[in-house]
C-alpha positions in Angstrom: 33.1 2.8 39.7 29.6 3.5 38.5 28.2 1.3 35.7 26.1 3.5 33.5 22.4 2.5 33.1 22.9 2.5 29.3 25.4 -0.4 29.5 23.0 -2.3 31.7 20.1 -1.5 29.4 22.1 -2.9 26.4 23.0 -6.1 28.3 19.4 -6.8 29.3 18.1 -5.9 25.8 20.7 -8.2 24.2 19.6 -11.1 26.4 15.9 -10.4 25.7 16.5 -10.3 21.9 18.6 -13.6 22.2 15.9 -15.3 24.2 18.1 -15.8 27.2 15.5 -13.8 29.2 12.3 -15.5 28.0 9.1 -13.8 27.0 6.8 -13.3 29.9 9.6 -14.0 32.4 9.8 -11.8 35.5 12.6 -9.3 35.8 13.4 -8.5 39.4 15.9 -5.8 40.1 17.8 -7.9 42.7 18.2 -10.9 40.4 19.3 -8.7 37.4 21.7 -6.8 39.6 23.4 -10.0 40.6 23.3 -11.3 37.0 25.1 -8.3 35.5 27.3 -7.5 38.5 25.8 -4.0 39.2 23.7 -2.2 41.8 19.9 -2.1 41.6 19.9 1.6 40.6 21.1 1.2 37.0 18.9 -1.9 36.6 15.9 0.2 37.7 16.7 2.9 35.1 17.4 0.3 32.4 14.0 -1.4 33.0 12.2 2.0 32.6 14.0 2.5 29.3 13.2 -1.0 28.1 9.6 -0.5 29.0 9.4 2.6 27.0 10.9 0.7 24.1 8.4 -2.1 24.4 10.7 -4.9 25.5 9.4 -4.9 29.1 5.9 -4.5 30.6 4.9 -3.9 34.2 2.1 -6.2 35.5 0.1 -6.0 38.6 1.3 -8.4 41.3 4.2 -9.5 39.1 6.2 -6.3 38.5 8.5 -6.0 35.5 8.3 -8.8 32.9 9.6 -9.5 29.4 6.9 -8.4 27.0 5.0 -11.0 24.9 4.3 -9.3 21.6 1.5 -10.6 19.4 1.8 -11.7 15.8 0.1 -8.5 14.7 2.6 -6.4 16.6 5.4 -8.4 14.9 3.8 -7.8 11.4 3.5 -4.1 12.2 7.3 -3.9 12.8 8.1 -5.1 9.3 5.6 -2.6 7.8 7.1 0.2 9.8 10.6 -0.8 8.6 9.3 -0.8 5.0 8.2 2.8 5.5 11.1 4.2 7.6 14.2 2.7 6.2 13.7 4.3 2.8 13.0 7.6 4.6 16.3 7.2 6.5 18.2 6.5 3.3 16.7 9.6 1.6 17.7 11.7 4.5 21.2 10.2 4.5 21.6 11.3 0.9 21.3 14.9 2.1 23.0 14.7 5.4 25.7 12.0 5.4 29.2 13.0 6.3 32.4 11.9 4.6 33.1 9.6 7.6 29.7 7.9 7.0 30.5 7.3 3.4 33.9 5.9 4.1 32.4 3.3 6.6 29.5 2.4 4.3 31.8 1.9 1.3 34.2 -0.2 3.4 31.3 -2.4 4.6 30.1 -2.9 1.0 33.6 -3.9 -0.1 33.8 -6.4 2.7 30.3 -7.7 2.3 30.7 -8.2 -1.5 33.9 -10.1 -0.8 32.4 -12.3 1.9 29.3 -12.9 -0.2 31.4 -14.3 -3.0 33.1 -16.6 -0.4 29.7 -17.6 1.1 30.6 -16.6 4.7 27.1 -16.4 6.0 27.9 -15.7 9.7 30.2 -12.8 8.9 27.7 -11.5 6.4 25.0 -11.3 9.1 27.2 -9.1 11.3 28.2 -6.9 8.3 24.6 -6.5 7.3 23.8 -5.2 10.8 26.7 -2.8 10.8 25.7 -1.5 7.3 22.1 -0.7 8.3 23.1 0.8 11.6 25.6 3.1 9.9 23.0 4.0 7.3 20.6 4.9 10.0 23.2 7.0 11.8 23.9 8.8 8.5 20.4 10.2 8.3 21.3 13.1 10.6 18.1 12.7 12.7 18.7 11.4 16.2 15.0 10.5 16.7 14.8 8.7 13.3 18.1 6.9 14.0 16.9 5.7 17.4 13.6 4.5 16.0 15.4 2.6 13.2 17.8 0.9 15.6 14.9 0.0 17.9 13.1 -1.5 15.0 16.1 -3.7 14.1 16.4 -4.9 17.7 12.7 -5.8 17.9 12.6 -7.5 14.5 15.7 -9.6 15.5 13.7 -10.5 18.7 10.5 -11.5 17.0 11.8 -13.1 13.7 14.4 -15.6 12.5 16.2 -14.2 9.6 17.0 -16.8 7.0 20.3 -16.5 5.1 19.8 -14.5 1.9 19.1 -16.7 -1.1 21.3 -14.4 -3.2 23.9 -12.8 -0.9 25.8 -11.4 -3.9 22.6 -9.7 -5.0 21.9 -8.4 -1.5 25.3 -6.7 -1.3 24.9 -5.4 -4.8 21.7 -3.7 -3.5 23.7 -2.3 -0.6 26.2 -0.9 -3.0 23.5 0.7 -5.0 22.1 2.4 -1.9 25.6 3.8 -1.0 26.1 5.0 -4.6 22.8 7.0 -4.4 23.6 8.3 -0.9 27.1 9.4 -2.2 25.6 11.3 -5.1 23.1 13.0 -2.9 20.2 11.4 -4.8 17.5 11.1 -2.2 14.8 9.8 -4.6 17.1 7.0 -5.8 18.3 6.2 -2.3 14.6 5.9 -1.2 13.6 3.7 -4.1 16.5 1.3 -3.9 16.2 1.0 -0.1 12.4 0.3 -0.4 13.1 -2.5 -2.9 15.8 -3.9 -0.7 13.6 -3.8 2.5 10.7 -5.4 0.8 12.9 -8.3 -0.5 14.5 -8.7 2.9 11.1 -8.8 4.7 10.3 -12.0 2.8 13.3 -13.7 4.4 12.0 -13.3 7.9 10.2 -16.1 9.8 8.2 -15.4 12.9 10.1 -16.7 15.9 8.4 -19.4 17.9 8.8 -18.8 21.7 10.7 -21.7 23.2 12.1 -22.7 19.8 15.5 -24.2 19.4 16.7 -21.3 17.3 16.4 -19.0 20.4 19.0 -20.8 22.4 22.2 -18.8 23.1 24.5 -18.6 26.1 24.3 -15.4 28.0 27.3 -13.1 28.8 26.2 -12.1 32.2 28.8 -9.5 32.9 28.1 -6.0 31.7 30.7 -4.6 29.3 32.8 -2.3 31.5 34.4 -0.3 28.6 31.7 2.3 28.9 31.9 2.6 32.7 32.4 6.0 34.3 33.9 6.9 37.6 
């Protein structure tokens, strides 16, 4: 059974974002292949992809290493998000499908319910699913890919504080979906811009080696996407 490089790439990226693979640490094909239970071929392909995404760098005499982004690079990511997420929402208002709307509305209902209950951990996951679905609804594979990469990198470089007003946050999500459902691109762009600007204020730069980075790794690659 051949494990696709995409699954290996996701596993390595997740461990980089979680801090399990520390910034500046070496990434050798042999060690990673043992860690995830795969051959070196998909690891090599995954490292090339992650280097293109900015998570990995190749250094002379050291080989592949986890990147060490600067504070300016981190700040640039939030600025890019402020520009691109509203664009994605405006595109989604013109290109979303009925399936996208169904998922978005379902997530908003769940999010509003959990916000009233104060379930912060579940809200964090629901927020991620909401923004990923909204990005997919824009109908542009390149923009969707860029938005998802931004979210991965921001999660890597920043600690996201729990929203001070989770009910208000999910009301904003609902307003975005309403605008997308009506096909009102200008309204979707404006509401998303306000939402992204407010959310940016709740991010704290992640300190390498800080306690909040600690998480146990799931070494085995998810086999559900494996192909013969």
